[in-house]
C-alpha positions in Angstrom: 40.0 53.8 12.9 41.7 51.0 10.8 43.1 49.4 13.9 39.7 49.4 15.6 38.2 47.7 12.6 40.9 45.0 12.6 40.4 44.4 16.3 36.6 44.0 15.7 37.3 41.5 13.0 39.7 39.6 15.2 37.3 39.5 18.1 34.5 38.3 15.8 36.7 35.4 14.5 37.0 33.8 17.9 33.2 33.1 18.3 30.4 31.6 16.4 29.1 33.0 13.1 26.2 34.9 14.6 28.5 36.9 17.0 31.1 37.3 14.2 28.5 39.1 12.1 27.7 41.4 15.0 31.4 42.2 15.4 31.8 42.7 11.7 28.9 45.1 11.8 30.5 47.1 14.6 33.8 47.2 12.7 32.0 48.4 9.5 30.2 51.1 11.5 33.5 52.3 13.0 34.9 52.7 9.5 32.1 55.2 9.1 33.5 57.2 12.0 31.2 56.1 14.8 32.2 56.6 18.4 35.1 54.5 19.6 33.2 53.7 22.8 30.6 51.7 20.8 33.5 49.6 19.5 34.7 48.9 23.0 31.3 47.8 24.1 31.0 45.5 21.1 34.3 43.9 22.0 33.2 43.4 25.6 30.0 41.7 24.2 32.2 39.5 22.0 34.3 38.5 25.0 31.2 37.6 27.0 29.9 35.5 24.1 33.2 33.8 23.7 33.2 32.9 27.4 29.7 31.5 27.2 30.8 29.5 24.2 33.8 28.0 26.0 31.5 26.7 28.8 28.5 25.5 26.7 29.9 25.0 23.2 29.3 27.4 20.3 25.8 28.2 19.5 26.3 27.2 15.9 27.4 23.7 16.9 24.6 23.3 19.4 22.0 24.4 16.9 23.5 22.1 14.3 23.5 19.2 16.7 19.9 19.8 17.8 18.8 20.1 14.2 20.5 16.8 13.3 19.0 15.0 16.3 15.5 16.2 15.3 16.0 15.3 11.6 17.5 11.9 12.2 14.1 10.0 12.7 12.6 11.6 9.6 15.6 10.9 7.5 15.7 7.3 8.7 12.0 6.9 7.8 12.6 8.4 4.4 15.5 6.0 3.8 13.2 3.1 4.9 10.5 4.1 2.5 12.9 4.7 -0.4 14.4 1.3 -0.1 17.2 2.1 2.3 19.1 -0.7 4.1 18.5 -1.9 7.7 21.0 0.7 9.0 18.9 3.5 7.6 15.6 1.9 8.5 16.1 1.0 12.2 17.1 3.2 15.1 19.7 2.5 17.7 17.3 0.3 19.6 16.4 -1.7 16.5 12.7 -0.8 16.7 11.2 -0.7 13.2 7.6 -0.5 14.4 7.6 3.3 14.2 7.8 3.2 10.4 4.6 3.3 8.4 3.2 -0.1 7.5 3.4 -1.4 3.9 0.4 -0.4 1.8 -2.3 -3.1 1.7 -3.0 -4.6 -1.8 -6.7 -4.7 -1.0 -9.3 -2.1 -1.8 -13.0 -1.7 -2.5 -12.4 -3.2 -6.0 -10.1 -6.0 -4.7 -11.5 -7.3 -1.4 -9.6 -9.2 1.4 -11.2 -12.5 0.5 -9.3 -12.6 -2.9 -6.5 -15.2 -3.0 -4.8 -14.0 -6.2 -4.3 -10.8 -8.2 -6.6 -9.8 -11.0 -5.2 -11.1 -14.2 -6.2 -10.0 -17.8 -5.7 -13.5 -19.1 -7.8 -15.0 -16.3 -10.5 -12.4 -17.0 -10.4 -13.3 -20.7 -10.6 -17.1 -20.0 -13.4 -16.6 -17.5 -15.4 -14.5 -20.0 -14.9 -17.2 -22.7 -15.9 -20.0 -20.3 -19.1 -18.3 -19.1 -20.1 -17.1 -22.6 -19.7 -20.7 -23.9 -21.7 -22.2 -21.0 -24.3 -19.5 -21.3 -24.8 -20.3 -25.0 -25.1 -24.0 -24.2 -27.6 -23.4 -21.4 -29.7 -21.0 -23.5 -29.8 -23.6 -26.3 -31.0 -26.3 -23.9 -33.8 -24.0 -22.6 -35.0 -23.4 -26.1 -35.1 -27.2 -26.9 -36.6 -28.5 -23.7 -37.4 -26.0 -20.9 -38.4 -28.8 -18.5 -35.0 -30.6 -18.8 -33.0 -27.4 -18.9 -33.4 -26.8 -15.2 -32.0 -30.3 -14.4 -29.1 -29.8 -16.9 -28.1 -26.3 -15.8 -24.5 -25.4 -16.7 -24.2 -22.8 -14.0 -26.1 -20.9 -11.2 -25.8 -17.4 -10.0 -25.6 -15.9 -6.6 -24.1 -16.8 -3.2 -27.1 -18.7 -1.9 -27.5 -20.8 -5.1 -23.7 -21.5 -5.1 -23.8 -22.6 -1.5 -26.7 -25.1 -2.3 -24.8 -26.6 -5.2 -21.6 -26.9 -3.1 -23.5 -28.8 -0.4 -24.8 -31.1 -3.2 -21.3 -31.7 -4.5 -22.1 -30.3 -7.9 -19.6 -27.4 -8.2 -16.8 -27.7 -10.8 -15.5 -24.1 -10.3 -16.6 -21.0 -8.4 -16.1 -17.6 -10.0 -16.5 -14.7 -7.6 -16.4 -11.0 -8.4 -13.5 -9.3 -6.5 -15.7 -6.4 -5.4 -18.5 -7.9 -3.4 -19.8 -5.4 -0.9 -18.5 -5.8 2.7 -21.4 -6.3 5.1 -19.9 -7.4 8.4 -23.2 -8.0 10.3 -23.6 -11.6 11.4 -24.8 -13.6 8.4 -24.0 -10.7 6.0 -22.3 -10.8 2.7 -18.8 -10.9 4.3 -19.7 -14.1 6.3 -21.4 -15.7 3.3 -18.4 -15.1 1.0 -16.0 -16.4 3.6 -18.0 -19.5 4.3 -18.5 -20.3 0.6 -14.8 -19.9 -0.1 -13.9 -22.1 2.9 -16.3 -24.8 1.8 -14.8 -24.8 -1.7 -11.3 -25.1 -0.2 -12.4 -28.0 1.9 -13.9 -29.8 -1.1 -11.0 -28.9 -3.5 -13.2 -26.7 -5.7 -11.2 -24.1 -7.6 -12.1 -20.5 -6.8 -11.5 -17.8 -9.4 -11.6 -14.1 -8.7 -12.3 -12.3 -12.0 -14.0 -9.3 -13.7 -16.4 -7.5 -11.3 -20.0 -7.8 -10.3 -21.4 -5.8 -13.2 -19.2 -7.5 -15.8 -20.0 -10.9 -14.3 -23.7 -10.3 -14.7 -23.3 -9.0 -18.3 -21.4 -12.1 -19.5 -24.3 -14.4 -18.5 -26.9 -12.1 -20.1 -28.0 -10.2 -17.0 -28.2 -6.5 -16.6 -27.8 -6.6 -12.8 -24.7 -7.0 -10.6 -23.8 -10.7 -9.9 -21.6 -11.6 -7.0 -20.7 -15.1 -8.2 -21.3 -17.7 -10.8 -21.0 -21.4 -9.8 -20.1 -23.6 -12.8 -21.8 -27.0 -12.6 -20.8 -28.6 -15.9 -18.0 -27.3 -18.2 -18.4 -30.0 -20.9 -17.8 -28.4 -24.3 -15.4 -25.9 -22.8 -12.8 -28.3 -21.5 -9.7 -26.6 -23.1 -10.7 -23.2 -21.7 -11.4 -24.7 -18.2 -8.1 -26.5 -17.9 -6.1 -23.4 -19.1 -8.0 -21.3 -16.6 -7.1 -23.7 -13.7 -3.4 -23.7 -14.7 -3.3 -19.9 -14.6 -5.2 -19.9 -11.4 -2.7 -22.1 -9.6 0.2 -19.8 -10.8 -1.6 -16.7 -9.8 -2.4 -18.0 -6.3 1.2 -19.1 -5.7 2.5 -15.7 -6.9 0.1 -13.8 -4.6 1.1 -15.9 -1.6 4.8 -15.1 -2.2 3.9 -11.4 -2.6 2.0 -11.3 0.7 4.7 -13.3 2.4 7.5 -11.0 1.3 5.5 -7.9 2.2 4.9 -9.2 5.8 8.5 -10.3 6.4 
């Protein structure tokens, strides 16, 4: 009985782990005084498995190789997303297009027309500028309503801003970053794009700050306002110039961010 168990163990050691467990099971059963013929049959089965392993490789190696080949693309993608190097990110053919694209910085609250990130300090300066101009404009209306229209400090809305741009009266354009996307011809998307393009052509600074609701509130309105076009910032010169300086820095930083993300 002991010799038969040793033979079963020896036969199991020549093949892969799965067959070895079968042989070990046979040897264990023989130690419990099972029939010797069952041990012989188990040995023959081991020999056949060993012969198949010599022709096709062991089943453990084959399974491990198959698992590794299937896992390789996933591991490479994981390494790419976790900041792995080029060797981890690209396959043998160098094709990196199969990896997920980088997440876009834009959203419903930060539309694609924005050219700089939202900035707490820019929001603060924008609020101070508009509150100051709103106070001046309200004071003028109280003094002389007839002249107040001609001496407006700002106008609201995309259409009014476009009119003032055509007349060359814009000092700075402030647009909410969450204007609704309406892609129909002549819709809000086209109007915003055309207005921004016109400001760029005429070197009018464009600031993206607050949101539509906050923009309306700061000029004394309880409705959502898409944009405010500043026509005269006299009396708020310090605020205006600091805002323009921060704006230039924010635009430059955002261009570098977008450039590095796309490269």
